[in-house]
C-alpha positions as CSV (number, residue, x, y, z in Angstrom):
1,X,0.0,0.0,0.0
2,X,1.4,3.4,-1.0
3,X,-1.4,5.7,-0.3
4,X,-1.4,9.1,-2.1
5,X,-0.6,12.2,-0.1
6,X,-4.0,13.5,-1.2
7,X,-5.4,11.4,1.7
8,X,-3.2,12.9,4.3
9,X,-4.8,12.2,7.7
10,X,-1.9,12.2,10.1
11,X,0.7,14.7,11.3
12,X,3.9,13.3,12.9
13,X,5.0,16.1,15.3
14,X,8.7,16.1,16.4
15,X,9.8,18.7,18.9
16,X,13.6,19.0,18.9
17,X,16.3,20.9,20.7
18,X,20.0,20.4,19.6
19,X,19.3,17.0,18.2
20,X,20.5,17.4,14.6
21,X,22.5,14.2,15.0
22,X,19.4,12.2,15.8
23,X,17.0,13.5,13.1
24,X,18.5,11.5,10.1
25,X,17.4,8.2,11.7
26,X,13.9,9.4,12.2
27,X,13.8,10.9,8.7
28,X,14.9,7.6,7.2
29,X,12.1,5.7,9.0
30,X,9.5,8.2,7.7
31,X,10.9,8.0,4.1
32,X,10.3,4.2,4.3
33,X,6.7,4.5,5.2
34,X,4.4,2.3,3.1
35,X,1.6,4.8,3.5
36,X,2.5,8.4,2.6
37,X,-0.7,9.8,4.0
38,X,1.1,11.9,6.6
39,X,3.2,15.0,7.0
40,X,6.1,15.6,9.3
41,X,6.0,18.8,11.4
42,X,9.3,19.6,13.1
43,X,9.2,22.1,15.9
44,X,12.8,23.5,16.4
45,X,12.7,24.6,20.0
46,X,15.5,27.2,19.7
47,X,18.3,24.8,18.7
48,X,21.8,26.2,18.4
49,X,23.3,23.3,16.5
50,X,22.9,22.3,12.8
51,X,19.2,21.5,13.0
52,X,18.2,24.3,10.6
53,X,20.8,23.2,8.1
54,X,19.7,19.5,8.3
55,X,16.1,20.5,7.8
56,X,16.9,22.6,4.8
57,X,19.0,19.9,3.1
58,X,16.4,17.2,3.9
59,X,13.5,19.2,2.5
60,X,15.4,19.7,-0.8
61,X,15.8,16.0,-1.4
62,X,12.7,14.2,-0.2
63,X,9.2,13.6,-1.4
64,X,8.0,13.4,2.3
65,X,5.8,16.4,3.1
66,X,7.8,18.3,5.7
67,X,7.2,21.6,7.5
68,X,9.5,23.2,10.0
69,X,8.6,25.9,12.5
70,X,11.1,27.6,14.8
71,X,10.5,29.1,18.3
72,X,12.3,30.3,21.3
73,X,13.4,27.6,23.7
74,X,10.7,26.7,26.1
75,X,10.6,22.9,26.4
76,X,8.8,20.0,24.7
77,X,5.4,20.9,26.0
78,X,5.5,24.4,24.7
79,X,6.7,23.1,21.3
80,X,3.7,20.8,21.2
81,X,1.4,23.7,21.9
82,X,3.1,25.7,19.1
83,X,2.7,22.7,16.7
84,X,-1.1,22.6,17.2
85,X,-1.5,26.0,15.5
86,X,-0.1,24.4,12.3
87,X,-1.7,20.9,12.4
88,X,-4.3,20.4,9.6
89,X,-4.9,16.7,9.9
90,X,-7.4,14.7,12.0
91,X,-4.7,12.8,14.0
92,X,-1.4,13.7,15.6
93,X,1.5,11.3,16.4
94,X,4.2,12.8,18.6
95,X,7.5,11.1,17.8
96,X,10.6,12.3,19.6
97,X,13.8,13.2,17.7
98,X,15.8,10.3,19.0
99,X,13.2,7.7,18.1
100,X,11.8,6.2,14.8
101,X,8.8,4.4,13.4
102,X,8.4,1.0,11.9
103,X,7.9,1.0,8.1
104,X,4.2,0.1,8.4
105,X,3.4,2.5,11.3
106,X,1.3,5.0,9.3
107,X,-0.5,2.2,7.5
108,X,-1.4,0.6,10.7
109,X,-2.7,3.9,12.2
110,X,-4.9,4.4,9.2
111,X,-6.2,0.9,9.3
112,X,-7.1,0.9,13.0
113,X,-8.5,4.4,12.9
114,X,-10.7,3.6,9.9
115,X,-12.2,0.7,11.9
116,X,-12.8,2.7,15.1
117,X,-13.2,6.4,14.3
118,X,-17.0,6.3,14.4
119,X,-16.9,5.3,18.1
120,X,-15.9,8.8,19.2
121,X,-12.6,7.7,20.7
122,X,-9.7,10.0,21.6
123,X,-7.2,8.0,19.6
124,X,-5.1,4.9,19.5
125,X,-2.4,3.5,21.8
126,X,0.1,1.1,20.1
127,X,3.2,-0.4,21.7
128,X,6.7,1.0,21.7
129,X,9.7,-1.3,21.3
130,X,13.4,-1.3,22.0
131,X,13.5,-2.9,18.5
132,X,10.8,-3.7,16.0
133,X,10.3,-7.1,17.7
134,X,11.0,-6.4,21.4
135,X,8.3,-4.6,23.4
136,X,9.2,-1.8,25.8
137,X,7.2,-2.4,29.0
138,X,4.1,-4.5,29.1
139,X,1.6,-5.5,26.4
140,X,-2.1,-4.7,26.8
141,X,-4.2,-7.5,28.4
142,X,-6.5,-7.7,25.4
143,X,-5.5,-6.7,21.9
144,X,-8.0,-4.2,20.5
145,X,-9.6,-3.4,23.8
146,X,-11.4,-0.1,24.1
147,X,-10.7,1.6,27.5
148,X,-9.7,5.0,28.8
149,X,-6.0,5.9,29.3
150,X,-6.6,6.1,33.0
151,X,-8.2,2.7,33.2
152,X,-5.5,0.9,31.2
153,X,-2.4,2.7,32.4
154,X,-3.1,3.4,36.0
155,X,-6.1,1.5,37.3
156,X,-4.8,-1.7,35.7
157,X,-1.2,-0.7,35.9
158,X,0.0,-1.5,32.4
159,X,3.6,-0.3,32.5
160,X,6.0,1.2,29.9
161,X,5.8,4.1,27.5
162,X,3.3,3.5,24.6
163,X,2.8,5.1,21.2
164,X,-0.3,7.3,21.5
165,X,-2.0,8.9,18.5
166,X,-4.6,11.5,19.4
167,X,-7.3,13.5,17.6
168,X,-6.0,17.0,16.9
169,X,-9.2,18.6,18.0
170,X,-8.8,17.2,21.5
171,X,-5.2,18.4,21.7
172,X,-6.3,21.9,20.8
173,X,-9.0,21.7,23.5
174,X,-6.5,20.5,26.1
175,X,-3.2,22.5,25.6
176,X,-0.3,21.9,27.9
177,X,-0.1,24.3,30.8
178,X,2.9,26.7,30.5
179,X,4.8,28.4,33.3
180,X,7.5,31.0,33.0
181,X,11.0,29.4,33.5
182,X,9.7,25.8,33.6
183,X,10.8,23.7,30.7
184,X,9.5,20.3,31.6
185,X,5.9,19.1,31.9
186,X,4.8,15.4,32.0
187,X,2.4,14.6,29.2
188,X,-0.1,13.1,31.7
189,X,-1.1,16.7,32.3
190,X,-3.0,16.4,29.0
191,X,-3.5,12.6,28.5
192,X,-5.3,12.2,31.8
193,X,-7.9,14.9,31.3
194,X,-8.6,13.5,27.9
195,X,-8.9,10.1,29.5
196,X,-11.5,11.4,31.9
197,X,-13.8,12.1,28.9
198,X,-12.9,9.6,26.2
199,X,-11.7,6.1,25.6
200,X,-9.1,4.9,23.1
201,X,-8.3,1.6,21.4
202,X,-5.3,-0.3,22.6
203,X,-3.4,-2.4,20.0
204,X,-0.6,-4.9,20.7
205,X,1.6,-3.9,17.8
206,X,5.0,-2.2,17.9
207,X,4.9,0.9,15.6
208,X,7.5,3.0,17.5
209,X,11.1,2.2,18.3
210,X,12.7,4.1,21.2
211,X,16.3,5.0,21.5
212,X,16.5,6.5,25.0
213,X,19.4,8.9,25.2
214,X,21.1,9.6,28.6
215,X,20.3,13.3,28.2
216,X,16.7,12.6,27.1
217,X,13.5,13.4,28.9
218,X,12.7,9.7,29.6
219,X,15.3,9.7,32.4
220,X,15.2,11.8,35.5
221,X,11.5,12.7,35.4
222,X,11.1,13.1,39.2
223,X,14.0,15.5,39.5
224,X,12.8,17.4,36.5
225,X,9.4,17.8,38.1
226,X,10.8,18.9,41.4
227,X,12.7,21.6,39.5
228,X,9.5,22.6,37.6
229,X,7.0,22.4,40.4
230,X,4.1,24.4,38.9
231,X,3.9,22.2,35.9
232,X,4.3,19.2,38.1
233,X,1.3,20.3,40.2
234,X,-0.8,20.3,37.1
235,X,0.5,16.8,36.1
236,X,-0.6,15.2,39.4
237,X,-3.7,17.3,40.0
238,X,-5.5,15.4,37.3
239,X,-5.0,12.1,39.2
240,X,-7.1,13.2,42.2
241,X,-10.3,12.3,40.4
242,X,-12.5,9.6,41.9
243,X,-12.2,7.8,38.6
244,X,-8.6,6.9,39.6
245,X,-7.9,4.0,41.9
246,X,-7.1,4.8,45.5
247,X,-3.7,3.1,45.3
248,X,-2.8,5.7,42.6
249,X,-4.6,8.7,44.2
250,X,-2.7,8.4,47.5
251,X,0.9,8.8,46.1
252,X,-0.4,11.5,43.7
253,X,-1.8,13.4,46.7
254,X,1.6,13.2,48.3
255,X,3.2,14.6,45.2
256,X,0.6,17.3,44.9
257,X,1.6,18.5,48.4
258,X,5.3,18.1,47.8
259,X,5.2,20.0,44.5
260,X,3.2,22.8,46.2
261,X,5.9,23.1,48.8
262,X,8.6,23.2,46.1
263,X,6.6,26.0,44.4
264,X,6.4,27.8,47.7
265,X,2.6,28.0,47.6
266,X,0.7,28.7,50.8
267,X,-0.1,25.1,51.9
268,X,-3.7,25.6,53.1
269,X,-4.7,27.5,49.9
270,X,-2.9,24.9,47.8
271,X,-4.8,22.0,49.3
272,X,-8.1,23.9,49.1
273,X,-7.6,24.5,45.3
274,X,-7.3,20.8,44.6
275,X,-10.1,18.7,43.2
276,X,-10.4,16.7,46.4
277,X,-9.3,19.0,49.3
278,X,-10.4,16.8,52.2
279,X,-8.7,13.8,50.7
280,X,-5.5,15.7,50.0
281,X,-5.5,17.1,53.5
282,X,-5.7,13.6,54.9
283,X,-2.4,12.8,53.1
284,X,-0.6,15.8,54.5
285,X,2.0,13.9,56.5
286,X,3.0,11.7,53.5
287,X,3.3,14.8,51.3
288,X,5.5,16.6,53.7
289,X,7.7,13.6,54.2
290,X,8.1,13.2,50.4
291,X,9.0,16.9,50.1
292,X,11.7,16.6,52.7
293,X,13.1,13.4,51.0
294,X,13.2,14.9,47.5
295,X,14.6,18.2,48.8
296,X,17.6,16.2,50.2
297,X,17.9,13.8,47.3
298,X,17.8,16.5,44.6
299,X,19.6,19.2,46.5
300,X,22.3,19.7,43.9
301,X,19.8,19.7,40.9
302,X,17.4,22.1,42.7
303,X,20.2,24.5,43.4
304,X,21.3,24.5,39.8
305,X,17.8,24.9,38.6
306,X,17.3,28.0,40.6
307,X,20.5,29.5,39.2
308,X,19.5,28.6,35.6
309,X,15.8,29.5,35.8
310,X,15.0,31.4,32.6
311,X,18.0,30.1,30.7
312,X,18.6,27.2,28.4
313,X,20.0,24.9,31.1
314,X,16.7,23.4,32.0
315,X,15.3,20.2,30.4
316,X,13.9,20.9,27.0
317,X,12.6,19.2,23.9
318,X,13.3,15.6,23.1
């Protein structure tokens, strides 16, 4: 199947910051797609390396539809927000600069979405792999099951990063929160609110191959979030819903309290502003203990973050 670009239905969005050396591998995987019904939207998040030169050279030699937008450095979540102003397709597939897709990835997205789009789902969740044949994390209990992101990933505890494809209208409706000086935000800040309203189809096929760099966002998430507490608050606030199992809500309440303390928010007001103030208040001791533990554990990183706040030294796009 080599579907015409006239039926473009999918935008592959890649936020990138100083990853010119990674982009050729992803580009090669896109050039090998058996279904060309996609475009590649690269968001250059203020790179200072050869990213602009690579993009210019690539666009001059490929039949893959590519667009590049450039913005001031702000982090992956701000790059994704910027991308949505340029997305024209029904679906969005976020693919990091150090990863790649299997040759049939776009074809499989089209096939599965054609089968399920009438069900008013939020999108599709495929598997990621360390190779095309080796799954990263756990497989879904039932192939093709329709369930919410919250139910599958948290209530049932299916572990490991997955390859999510979302409807573009929902990503516009749920932009990533942005805070001055904070360049990291967990994607759950958006995936969970969407999961409170919609279900998605879960498919046990690897379409995304991850190459997790030591400097990448996949590593060090807790220390990043402690250094970006306002965004971290929004990332855990969404888990306080009664739709989330208690075994998940309790540690998220601890985090909500801890991040509020890192952000220097008045504690009583911070708790009162949560979706479940009485529940959060009942977890106060655990939250304070977690704050003290993280403050000691990440002391060096937190000191550096305060000195770099507003500069390019904070975590940024993949």
